[in-house]
N, C-alpha and C positions, 0 to 999 in steps of 0.2 A: 575590935574586929577579930574574927576567927582567921585561921590559917588561909582558907580559900579566899576570903575577902582581901587579906593582905597581898596575896599573890596576884589577884586580879587588879588591885590598885597599882601594884608595881608594874604589871604588864601594860596597863593603860598609860602610865607615865613614860614607860620605855617607848611605846608606840608614838606618843605625843612628841617626845624628844626626837625620835628618828624621823618622823614625818615633817617636823618643823624645819629641819636642815639648818637650824640656827646654831652657829658655833657657841653662842652664849649658853644655850640649853645643853649642848653636848659637854661643855666645860663643867656645868653644874653636875650633870649626871656622872661625869668622870671623876670629879672631886669626891662625890658621895661614894662611888664605887671604890675609890682609893682608900677612903676612910674605913669602909667595910673590910677591904682586903687587909689593911693594917691590923684591924681587930682580929681577923682570922689568923694572921701570922702569929700573933701572940697567944690566942686561945684555942685554935684548931689547926695547928701547923700542918698536919698531914692533908687535911682538906684544902688548905691554902696551896700546898705543893701540887696537888692533883688539878685544881682549877687553873693554876698558873700554867701547868703543862698543856691544858686544853686551850688556853689563850695563845700559846706558842703556835698553834695550828695556823694562825694567820700568816706565818712565814713560809709554809711548806705546801707543795702540791700533793705529796704523799707523806702522811703523818700518822703516827700512833703514839699514845702515851705509854710509859713503861707498863702500867697495869694492863692496858689493852693488849700490848705485845706479849706480855707474859701469859695472859689468858689464851691468846691465839696459839702461841707456840706450844704451850702445855697440852693443848687439845689435839695436836697433830698426831696422825696415825699413818705410817709409822712415826715414832718420836723423832724430833729433831736431834742431831748428834751432839749438840753443844748447848750449854747454858749461856745466858747473856754474858756472864763474866768470862767464860772460856772463849766465846766468840770475840769479845772485845780484845782479849789477849792475842788471839790469832790475827785480828785486824791490825793491831799494833805491830806484831811480829812481821807482817807482810808490808807494813808501811801504807796501808789503805786508809783513806779518809772515812770517818764514821758518818759524816753528813755532807750534803751538797745543797747549798741554798740556790734556788728556792725549790729544788726537786724533791728532796727527801730528808727526813731526820734519821737519827741512828736507830730508833725503834722500828721504823718502817723498813730500813735496810736489814736489820737482824731478822725480822719476821719474814721478809721476802727471801732471804738466803735460806732460812730454815724451811720455808715452803718448798723451795727448789730441791733441797736435800731430802725432804720427806717424800716428795712426789717423784723425783727423778734420779736419786743417787745411784740406784742399781743400773740404770741406763747409762748415766754419765761414766760410771766406772768401767763400762765395756770399752770406752773410747779414750778415757783420760786416766793416766796413772794417779795413784793416790797422792803423790807429792804435788800434783798440779790441780787436784780436785777443788780445794778451797778457792784458789785463784779463779778457776772457771766458774764456780758457783757465784762468787763475788761479781764477776763481769756480767754474768747472765742477769743477776739481780739488778745491777746498775742499769743494764739495758732496759729492763722493765720499768724501772723507776724514773728514767730520763727519756723515755720514748718521746719523740718529737710530736706525735699525734695525740699524746697524753690520754690514750685509751685505758691504760692500767691505772686503776684507782684502788689503792690498798684498802681503804675504808669500805668501799662498796664491795670489793671482792670478799672481804671477811665479815661483812654485815655489821660494822661498828659505826 
């Protein structure tokens, strides 16, 4: 079979498993996927890490992988004021949570805070002193990511 035929056969089997709603079929599919993932971990560790991060999306309403967040933040104009490591250090210094299940993961929070700083830092600094700016931006980002009507969707907002 060529690559396209293999892909089509996989999709047919996936659809069959999903539509059957039979736990036995789901278990077989899961066991094979686990075997494939075990191979990936040994042979293609970076790909395994990226796919594992994508699977983590089932835990979150607002979610980004580190690669997605890096691409988003690096493309901001004006530039975000901190790298992910600098942001994490400031978060720790302020005693803020990096994640809140099921609302957002750390990459979504970093990207949202960076977005607020990129878009609104000049306006915020008119009303908030520099010492309080990080806290205010954090709180505004958490407001977006935990909004009860769930209208903010970071993946849709940034087109990922």
